[in-house]
N, C-alpha and C positions, 0 to 999 in steps of 0.2 A: 489395552495399549497404554504404554507409559507416556506420561506427559512430557512433551518437549519444551524446554525452556525457550523463552522469547529472546534470551540474551546470550551472547558469546560468554563462555565461562571465564575467560581471562580478561577480556576488555570491558565486559558488561555493556557492550554496544548491542543494540537490537539487531538480530540477524533474520528478520522476516523477509528480506530481499531473497534470501536463499529459498524460502518456501514459495515465493512468487514465481521464481524461475522453474519451479516444478509444476506450475499450473499450465495445463495444455492450452487453455484458452489464451493465456498470456503469451506463451511461446509462439502460438499460431498467429496472434495479432502482431507480434513484433518481428516475425520472420522477414517481412519485406521492408522493415524499418519505418513503416508508417502506421498510424492508427486511424482508421476511417470512422465515419459516423456510426456505421452499423456495429463495428467492434466496440466502440465506446458505449453505445446503448446496451449491447449484450452484457458488457461488464457491469453496467449500472443495474441491470436486471438481476445479475448474480449477487451483487452487493445487497440489494433490497431483499432478496430471498434469504440470504444469510442473516441479515439483521432481523427479519421477521421470525426466523427460526429460533433465534437466541432471545430476543426481547421478552417474550412471555415467561421464560424460565427464570428471569432475574427478579430478585426482591428489590424493593425501592432503593436501598443503600447500594447494592451492587449495580443496579441500573444507572445510578448517578455516577458511579466510578467508571463504568464502561462508556457512558456518554462523554465524560471528561477525556478518557483514553482516545475515543474516536475523534474528538475535536482536536486534541493535541497531535494525533497522527496525521489528520488532514492538514493542519497548519504546517507541520514538519514537511510533508510531501510537497506542498505548494512552495515553501521556502527553499527546499532542496532543488526543486525543478528550476526555479528562478535563478538560484545561485549557479547551477550548472549551465544554464543558458548564458548568464553573464560571463562566466569563465570562457565558454566557447567563443563568445563574441570578442572578448579580449584577445584570445589566441588568434582569431582571424585578423585582427587589426595589427598585431605585432609579429605575425608569422612571416 
């Protein structure tokens, strides 16, 4: 299978969101517009399994780079979520 780039070719913006929407577990969890504790725990289990599958295959240098990537991705996701919540709150005040 050919490697799919993590970035949009024209904008160089990551387009992992597209792949997320292809995950059945994600679409099922989002179907009702709420994420319950069980769905969150299940996602955490899938994340841990994926990390455990990849980590042993990494040499030390690659492990350090992937660790940095995961930390940056986590920070971005938290910041984006907070930003979106702030935007929605402002829309509610001025709508």
